[in-house]
N, C-alpha and C positions, 0 to 999 in steps of 0.2 A: 788086497786088504779088504776085509769085510766090515761094513758099517751098517747098523740097523737104524732106520728112521721111521717115524710114524707120520703118514701124510693122509689127508682126506681122500676118501674113496673117489670122489670126483676127479681129483688131481691124478690119482693113480690110473684111472681109466684113460685120461688124456695122455699120460706118459706112455701107456701101453699102445694106444692107437698111433701116436706119433712115432714111436720107436718102430712099430711094425711097418708103418708107411715108409720110413727111411731105411728099412731093412737092417735094423740094428738091434742088438740085445737091449733090454731095459737097462742093464748095468752099464753098458757102454754109452747109451743115450744119456743117462743121468751123470756119468763122469764127464762127458763132453759139456753138458749143460752147466755143471758146477764150474768147470774150467772157464767157460765163457763168462759166467757171472763174475767170477773173481777178476778176470782180465778186464771186463768192462768197469768194474768198481775202481780198479787201479787207474784206468784211462780217464775216467771222470774226475778222480781225485787230482790227477796231474793237470787236467784241463782247468779245474777250479783254481788250482794253485797258480797257474800261469795267469789266469784272469785276475786273481787277487794281487799278484806281483805287478801286473800292469797298472793297478790302482786307478787313478783318475785320468790316465792317459787316454786320449780319444782312440777308440778302437773301431775299425771299419766293421760294417755288418757282415763281412765275409770272414772275419777272424775265426769264428768257431768252425766254419766249413774248412778253412785252410788247416786248422789244428787237427781236425778229424782226418783229413787227407794225409797229413804228415804221419799221424798215428797208424793209419792203414798201411802206408808204405813201410813204416818201421816193422809192423807185424808180419809183413810178407818177406822181409829180409832175414 
């Protein structure tokens, strides 16, 4: 599928440099970056929902770390 977007030249240059460094086409690099962005937005939304549901329950300082580890395990499976 073809999509046209307008981005600042500075960002375009960074995309080209990074894609070349990773030995990827600009198209595949951008597709991967967008997929990553969408996945991270969903993960953060789920994390905030969990914290919201927890309400005023005392949560250990490690809660977010454990949540992230669980998400990472889920993504790998």
